DRENSENU-176215 format. One record per residue (C-alpha): residue number from 1; residue in three letters; chain; z, x negated, y. Coordinates in steps of 0.05 Angstrom, whole numbers, plus 5000, padded with zeros to 4 digits. Last residue first. Example, Ala and Ser with C-alpha at 12.3 -4.5 7.8 and 13.67 -1.06 7.14 Angstrom:
! residues 2
REC  nr rest kette   up east north
REC   2  SER     A 5143 4727  4979
REC   1  ALA     A 5156 4754  4910
This chain:
! residues 286
REC  nr rest kette   up east north
REC 286  ARG     A 3099 8323  1086
REC 285  GLY     A 3077 8299  1155
REC 284  HIS     A 3018 8253  1156
REC 283  HIS     A 3011 8186  1192
REC 282  VAL     A 2943 8157  1208
REC 281  GLY     A 2940 8081  1213
REC 280  TYR     A 2870 8076  1184
REC 279  PHE     A 2881 8030  1124
REC 278  VAL     A 2953 8045  1104
REC 277  ARG     A 2961 8116  1130
REC 276  SER     A 2890 8141  1116
REC 275  VAL     A 2890 8111  1046
REC 274  SER     A 2961 8135  1033
REC 273  ASN     A 2943 8206  1052
REC 272  TYR     A 2883 8200  1006
REC 271  PHE     A 2926 8179  0948
REC 270  SER     A 2980 8231  0961
REC 269  GLU     A 2927 8287  0962
REC 268  PRO     A 2928 8287  0886
REC 267  GLY     A 2999 8314  0887
REC 266  TYR     A 3072 8297  0903
REC 265  ASP     A 3074 8233  0861
REC 264  LEU     A 3091 8208  0792
REC 263  LEU     A 3053 8149  0763
REC 262  LEU     A 3035 8149  0689
REC 261  ILE     A 3005 8082  0668
REC 260  ASP     A 2950 8089  0617
REC 259  GLY     A 2943 8065  0546
REC 258  PRO     A 2893 8026  0503
REC 257  GLY     A 2875 7981  0563
REC 256  ARG     A 2804 7981  0591
REC 255  ARG     A 2769 7916  0577
REC 254  VAL     A 2771 7845  0604
REC 253  VAL     A 2749 7782  0569
REC 252  VAL     A 2761 7715  0602
REC 251  ARG     A 2723 7653  0581
REC 250  ASP     A 2728 7579  0563
REC 249  VAL     A 2794 7562  0595
REC 248  THR     A 2817 7491  0579
REC 247  VAL     A 2880 7491  0537
REC 246  GLU     A 2954 7496  0551
REC 245  SER     A 2944 7559  0591
REC 244  THR     A 2985 7583  0650
REC 243  ILE     A 2975 7653  0676
REC 242  PHE     A 2989 7667  0749
REC 241  GLN     A 3023 7733  0768
REC 240  GLY     A 2986 7771  0823
REC 239  ASP     A 2971 7831  0779
REC 238  VAL     A 2939 7782  0730
REC 237  ALA     A 2924 7714  0759
REC 236  ILE     A 2877 7660  0733
REC 235  ALA     A 2866 7594  0769
REC 234  PRO     A 2802 7560  0748
REC 233  VAL     A 2793 7489  0723
REC 232  SER     A 2721 7469  0734
REC 231  PRO     A 2660 7449  0692
REC 230  ARG     A 2591 7451  0724
REC 229  GLU     A 2542 7450  0665
REC 228  HIS     A 2595 7480  0619
REC 227  SER     A 2599 7543  0661
REC 226  MET     A 2660 7587  0651
REC 225  ALA     A 2647 7654  0616
REC 224  ILE     A 2671 7718  0650
REC 223  GLU     A 2665 7776  0601
REC 222  VAL     A 2670 7849  0621
REC 221  VAL     A 2675 7901  0566
REC 220  ASP     A 2649 7972  0579
REC 219  SER     A 2681 8035  0551
REC 218  PRO     A 2708 8061  0618
REC 217  SER     A 2640 8053  0652
REC 216  THR     A 2630 7995  0700
REC 215  LEU     A 2629 7991  0776
REC 214  PHE     A 2593 7938  0817
REC 213  ALA     A 2606 7890  0874
REC 212  ARG     A 2545 7853  0899
REC 211  ALA     A 2515 7783  0893
REC 210  GLN     A 2450 7775  0931
REC 209  ILE     A 2476 7738  0992
REC 208  THR     A 2490 7676  0951
REC 207  HIS     A 2546 7626  0946
REC 206  PRO     A 2596 7680  0926
REC 205  ALA     A 2658 7690  0970
REC 204  ILE     A 2697 7728  0916
REC 203  PRO     A 2653 7769  0869
REC 202  VAL     A 2677 7841  0858
REC 201  CYS     A 2679 7878  0792
REC 200  VAL     A 2710 7948  0792
REC 199  MET     A 2729 7976  0724
REC 198  GLY     A 2723 8045  0694
REC 197  SER     A 2775 8100  0694
REC 196  TYR     A 2761 8135  0760
REC 195  ASP     A 2816 8186  0774
REC 194  PRO     A 2850 8134  0819
REC 193  SER     A 2795 8145  0871
REC 192  VAL     A 2760 8079  0889
REC 191  ILE     A 2763 8040  0954
REC 190  PRO     A 2703 7994  0952
REC 189  GLY     A 2699 7918  0944
REC 188  GLY     A 2694 7867  0999
REC 187  ALA     A 2740 7811  0974
REC 186  SER     A 2800 7843  1009
REC 185  LEU     A 2784 7908  0973
REC 184  ALA     A 2785 7872  0905
REC 183  TYR     A 2851 7838  0922
REC 182  GLY     A 2886 7905  0932
REC 181  THR     A 2857 7975  0945
REC 180  SER     A 2813 7972  0883
REC 179  GLY     A 2875 7956  0841
REC 178  THR     A 2888 8029  0825
REC 177  ALA     A 2814 8039  0809
REC 176  THR     A 2822 7983  0759
REC 175  SER     A 2804 7912  0778
REC 174  VAL     A 2760 7854  0759
REC 173  VAL     A 2762 7802  0814
REC 172  VAL     A 2714 7742  0817
REC 171  GLY     A 2715 7670  0838
REC 170  ASP     A 2711 7625  0899
REC 169  GLY     A 2637 7615  0892
REC 168  ARG     A 2582 7603  0842
REC 167  LEU     A 2552 7659  0801
REC 166  ARG     A 2510 7664  0738
REC 165  ASP     A 2486 7736  0734
REC 164  ILE     A 2490 7803  0699
REC 163  HIS     A 2482 7786  0625
REC 162  HIS     A 2485 7848  0583
REC 161  GLY     A 2532 7841  0523
REC 160  SER     A 2580 7896  0544
REC 159  VAL     A 2580 7869  0616
REC 158  THR     A 2567 7795  0625
REC 157  ILE     A 2588 7749  0682
REC 156  ASP     A 2568 7676  0678
REC 155  PHE     A 2612 7625  0714
REC 154  GLU     A 2613 7571  0767
REC 153  VAL     A 2677 7557  0804
REC 152  MET     A 2685 7525  0872
REC 151  ASP     A 2716 7466  0907
REC 150  SER     A 2761 7454  0846
REC 149  LEU     A 2827 7417  0839
REC 148  PRO     A 2871 7470  0870
REC 147  GLY     A 2840 7523  0825
REC 146  ARG     A 2779 7565  0840
REC 145  THR     A 2791 7638  0826
REC 144  LEU     A 2794 7686  0767
REC 143  ALA     A 2830 7749  0788
REC 142  LEU     A 2849 7804  0739
REC 141  ASP     A 2871 7869  0770
REC 140  ASN     A 2918 7926  0785
REC 139  LEU     A 2953 7955  0724
REC 138  ALA     A 2947 7893  0682
REC 137  PHE     A 2966 7873  0611
REC 136  THR     A 2962 7806  0576
REC 135  ASN     A 2931 7768  0518
REC 134  VAL     A 2930 7692  0516
REC 133  THR     A 2879 7666  0466
REC 132  SER     A 2875 7598  0431
REC 131  PRO     A 2809 7574  0405
REC 130  ALA     A 2807 7558  0330
REC 129  GLU     A 2822 7486  0313
REC 128  GLU     A 2780 7423  0322
REC 127  GLY     A 2763 7447  0391
REC 126  ALA     A 2744 7516  0415
REC 125  GLU     A 2754 7526  0489
REC 124  GLY     A 2810 7572  0509
REC 123  VAL     A 2806 7648  0513
REC 122  VAL     A 2842 7689  0566
REC 121  ASP     A 2843 7760  0538
REC 120  VAL     A 2858 7818  0586
REC 119  ASP     A 2873 7891  0571
REC 118  LEU     A 2867 7930  0635
REC 117  THR     A 2900 7995  0656
REC 116  ALA     A 2876 8064  0676
REC 115  ARG     A 2923 8105  0720
REC 114  ARG     A 2943 8176  0701
REC 113  SER     A 2973 8211  0761
REC 112  VAL     A 3027 8260  0741
REC 111  HIS     A 3045 8310  0796
REC 110  LEU     A 3119 8322  0808
REC 109  GLU     A 3158 8385  0790
REC 108  GLY     A 3178 8363  0720
REC 107  ALA     A 3252 8377  0733
REC 106  LEU     A 3269 8303  0723
REC 105  ALA     A 3218 8284  0776
REC 104  ASP     A 3242 8336  0826
REC 103  SER     A 3314 8311  0817
REC 102  VAL     A 3289 8240  0828
REC 101  VAL     A 3258 8262  0894
REC 100  SER     A 3321 8301  0914
REC  99  ILE     A 3364 8240  0897
REC  98  VAL     A 3320 8194  0939
REC  97  ASP     A 3326 8237  1002
REC  96  ARG     A 3256 8245  1030
REC  95  GLU     A 3212 8213  1083
REC  94  SER     A 3255 8156  1110
REC  93  PRO     A 3281 8143  1039
REC  92  SER     A 3209 8128  1017
REC  91  ALA     A 3163 8170  0974
REC  90  ALA     A 3115 8170  0915
REC  89  THR     A 3100 8096  0911
REC  88  LEU     A 3032 8063  0899
REC  87  PHE     A 3015 8048  0971
REC  86  GLY     A 3086 8028  0989
REC  85  VAL     A 3063 7982  1046
REC  84  HIS     A 3122 7944  1075
REC  83  GLY     A 3173 7954  1020
REC  82  TYR     A 3231 8000  1004
REC  81  SER     A 3187 8053  0972
REC  80  LEU     A 3211 8096  0914
REC  79  GLY     A 3162 8093  0856
REC  78  LEU     A 3171 8142  0797
REC  77  ILE     A 3142 8116  0732
REC  76  PRO     A 3128 8161  0673
REC  75  ILE     A 3132 8127  0604
REC  74  GLU     A 3061 8116  0578
REC  73  ARG     A 3082 8061  0528
REC  72  TYR     A 3022 8017  0546
REC  71  GLY     A 3061 7967  0587
REC  70  VAL     A 3128 7994  0611
REC  69  ILE     A 3155 7926  0633
REC  68  ARG     A 3089 7907  0665
REC  67  ALA     A 3088 7974  0701
REC  66  ALA     A 3158 7963  0728
REC  65  ARG     A 3136 7895  0756
REC  64  LEU     A 3076 7930  0787
REC  63  LEU     A 3124 7979  0819
REC  62  THR     A 3165 7921  0847
REC  61  GLY     A 3103 7891  0877
REC  60  ASP     A 3083 7958  0907
REC  59  GLY     A 3148 7960  0946
REC  58  GLY     A 3220 7969  0924
REC  57  LEU     A 3259 8017  0880
REC  56  SER     A 3219 8032  0816
REC  55  ILE     A 3246 8088  0773
REC  54  VAL     A 3227 8092  0699
REC  53  LEU     A 3235 8158  0664
REC  52  ASP     A 3245 8184  0593
REC  51  CYS     A 3269 8118  0563
REC  50  GLY     A 3271 8114  0487
REC  49  GLU     A 3252 8041  0485
REC  48  ILE     A 3265 8005  0551
REC  47  ASP     A 3314 7954  0522
REC  46  PRO     A 3340 7904  0573
REC  45  GLN     A 3295 7843  0583
REC  44  ALA     A 3315 7776  0553
REC  43  VAL     A 3297 7715  0595
REC  42  ILE     A 3364 7703  0629
REC  41  LYS     A 3352 7655  0687
REC  40  SER     A 3372 7710  0736
REC  39  ARG     A 3339 7715  0804
REC  38  GLN     A 3291 7769  0780
REC  37  ASP     A 3351 7812  0760
REC  36  GLN     A 3336 7843  0692
REC  35  ALA     A 3320 7917  0693
REC  34  TRP     A 3377 7967  0696
REC  33  VAL     A 3393 8020  0644
REC  32  VAL     A 3421 8089  0660
REC  31  GLU     A 3442 8140  0608
REC  30  ALA     A 3436 8211  0634
REC  29  GLY     A 3491 8264  0631
REC  28  GLN     A 3476 8294  0699
REC  27  ARG     A 3539 8260  0727
REC  26  ASN     A 3511 8195  0700
REC  25  LEU     A 3448 8208  0740
REC  24  TRP     A 3486 8216  0805
REC  23  LEU     A 3527 8152  0795
REC  22  GLU     A 3464 8114  0775
REC  21  LEU     A 3425 8141  0835
REC  20  ARG     A 3478 8114  0883
REC  19  LEU     A 3476 8047  0848
REC  18  GLY     A 3400 8046  0853
REC  17  SER     A 3403 8065  0926
REC  16  ASP     A 3449 8006  0938
REC  15  VAL     A 3401 7960  0901
REC  14  ALA     A 3341 7983  0943
REC  13  GLU     A 3380 7977  1008
REC  12  ASN     A 3403 7907  0989
REC  11  LYS     A 3331 7882  0981
REC  10  TYR     A 3325 7818  0941
REC   9  TYR     A 3342 7855  0877
REC   8  ASN     A 3277 7895  0882
REC   7  PRO     A 3299 7951  0837
REC   6  VAL     A 3274 7971  0767
REC   5  LEU     A 3318 8027  0741
REC   4  PHE     A 3308 8055  0670
REC   3  VAL     A 3329 8127  0656
REC   2  LYS     A 3352 8153  0589
REC   1  MET     A 3362 8227  0573
């Protein structure tokens, strides 16, 4: 058995728990591999191939980092919370002993929550050569927003070839159900059950009262095309990580990813318990 640890290296408690888990896992005969330290300038990432379990030790940001490492491989991810929110994590040390949680995961006693992902293409304008494309993965969302040199962005939004509208404003968020409680929610979108596998599209501060958030089907393709009549330089972030492009952005194409992220938790009620805890301040005993 091979286990991949992704700690928040800026939190001593998370690293210490990882070291404790490594000792325990080694006694169980498991091979343990650690993710690269974010503070390191070494680019190469340790090999995740052949891993049976990925353990994230940190907050939701650390879990999103683990998801980027896993990509579409569908390796189960167990999130242990050492952050402020821990919306995506299964438990925190204050709730359960971390070794007992990992033991439950290895024994197959945890619920597997399949989370839809996004496959994102950022396409540059066509010049003398073919347009360049940056492809990336997201568990939470794609956010196209006005950049530091723009007072607003103007764009056309199309779903599976059907033109929805031309919008002006601060931008747009396209999220999964998992990401619906992040930037999309802050922009006025709905909280969506993680079982939903379509996309959530939410305009950010649109210059009209008619623009509304909407949901797509799992098979839809969302295209955001930058206006040529009012050119601007947008900022594009995927799961909070900004994408740099050497060419002018022409459009962004978002579709459901070819694989899901498998999050381990203590049951379907974990999502609704997290909603009431994080957004309504209600604390539930386990």
